C-alpha positions as CSV (number, residue, x, y, z in Angstrom):
1,X,12.2,13.6,-2.3
2,X,11.4,10.3,-2.7
3,X,13.6,7.5,-2.9
4,X,15.5,5.5,-6.2
5,X,12.6,2.8,-5.7
6,X,9.1,5.3,-5.4
7,X,9.3,5.8,-2.0
8,X,8.0,9.6,-0.9
9,X,9.5,10.2,2.8
10,X,7.2,10.5,5.9
11,X,6.4,14.8,6.0
12,X,5.9,13.7,1.7
13,X,2.6,12.2,2.0
14,X,0.4,13.9,0.1
15,X,-3.3,14.3,2.1
16,X,-4.3,14.1,-1.9
17,X,-2.9,10.8,-3.8
18,X,-2.7,9.0,0.2
19,X,-7.3,9.5,-1.1
20,X,-6.5,9.1,-5.0
21,X,-4.8,5.5,-3.9
22,X,-7.2,4.2,-1.6
23,X,-10.1,5.7,-3.6
24,X,-10.2,2.1,-5.7
25,X,-11.1,-1.1,-4.0
26,X,-8.9,-3.4,-4.5
27,X,-5.9,-1.1,-3.4
28,X,-8.2,-0.9,-0.9
29,X,-8.2,-4.5,-0.6
30,X,-4.8,-4.4,-0.2
31,X,-4.0,-2.0,1.8
32,X,-6.5,-3.7,4.8
33,X,-4.8,-7.0,4.3
34,X,-1.6,-5.7,4.7
35,X,-3.4,-3.6,8.0
36,X,-4.5,-7.5,9.0
37,X,-1.6,-8.7,8.9
38,X,1.0,-8.7,11.7
39,X,3.7,-5.6,11.1
40,X,6.3,-5.9,8.9
41,X,4.7,-9.0,7.5
42,X,6.0,-8.6,3.3
43,X,4.3,-10.6,0.8
44,X,4.2,-11.3,-2.4
45,X,2.1,-8.9,-5.3
46,X,0.5,-11.9,-6.4
47,X,-0.7,-13.0,-3.0
48,X,-3.0,-11.1,-2.8
49,X,-5.5,-13.3,-5.8
50,X,-6.6,-9.9,-7.6
51,X,-8.6,-10.4,-10.6
52,X,-6.6,-8.4,-12.5
53,X,-4.3,-8.5,-15.0
54,X,0.1,-8.8,-14.1
55,X,0.4,-5.3,-16.0
56,X,-2.7,-3.7,-14.3
57,X,-1.0,-5.9,-10.5
58,X,2.2,-3.7,-11.3
59,X,0.1,-0.2,-11.8
60,X,-1.8,-1.4,-8.8
61,X,1.1,-2.0,-6.4
62,X,3.1,1.5,-8.2
63,X,0.3,3.8,-7.9
64,X,0.3,2.6,-3.4
65,X,3.9,3.1,-3.6
66,X,4.3,6.4,-5.0
67,X,1.8,7.4,-2.2
68,X,3.5,6.4,0.6
69,X,1.4,3.0,1.4
70,X,4.0,0.5,1.2
71,X,7.4,-0.3,1.1
72,X,8.4,-2.7,-1.9
73,X,11.9,-4.4,-2.3
74,X,12.9,-7.1,-4.6
75,X,13.5,-10.3,-3.9
76,X,14.9,-12.4,-6.5
77,X,12.3,-12.6,-9.2
78,X,9.2,-11.3,-7.3
79,X,8.7,-8.0,-5.5
80,X,7.5,-8.0,-1.1
81,X,5.0,-5.3,-0.5
82,X,4.5,-4.3,3.6
83,X,2.5,-2.4,5.3
84,X,4.4,1.8,5.9
85,X,2.4,1.4,9.2
86,X,4.5,3.8,11.1
87,X,4.4,5.7,8.5
88,X,0.7,6.4,8.3
89,X,-0.6,6.7,11.5
90,X,1.9,9.3,11.9
91,X,1.1,10.9,9.1
92,X,-2.1,10.7,8.7
93,X,-3.6,9.3,12.4
94,X,-7.1,6.8,12.9
95,X,-6.4,6.6,9.0
96,X,-5.8,2.9,8.9
97,X,-8.7,2.0,11.7
98,X,-10.9,3.4,8.9
99,X,-10.0,1.3,6.6
100,X,-10.5,-1.4,9.0
101,X,-13.7,-0.2,10.2
102,X,-14.7,-0.3,6.3
103,X,-17.3,-2.8,4.9
104,X,-16.6,-4.7,2.7
105,X,-19.3,-5.2,-0.4
């Protein structure tokens, strides 16, 4: 059962939801950037510089969170996102390496 913030437990992460979340190129960019950063390096949603409205940005991060790819925590007036690297690797071994190897447009 997801926690109060909507983060599913590792065993509850579904391949379909993860693939649907990663189908969007902007969300893949977020995951790739988090994967390239030092482990546990939190970032604000705005720090990714995505060319979308604040409401759309909120939607993208909700999809990533509910799929189990990121963890978000409130920090004052913003939300910080970190990659759930260990959980993703445990549940879907090699997925992050595939994303890192993807050619960017």
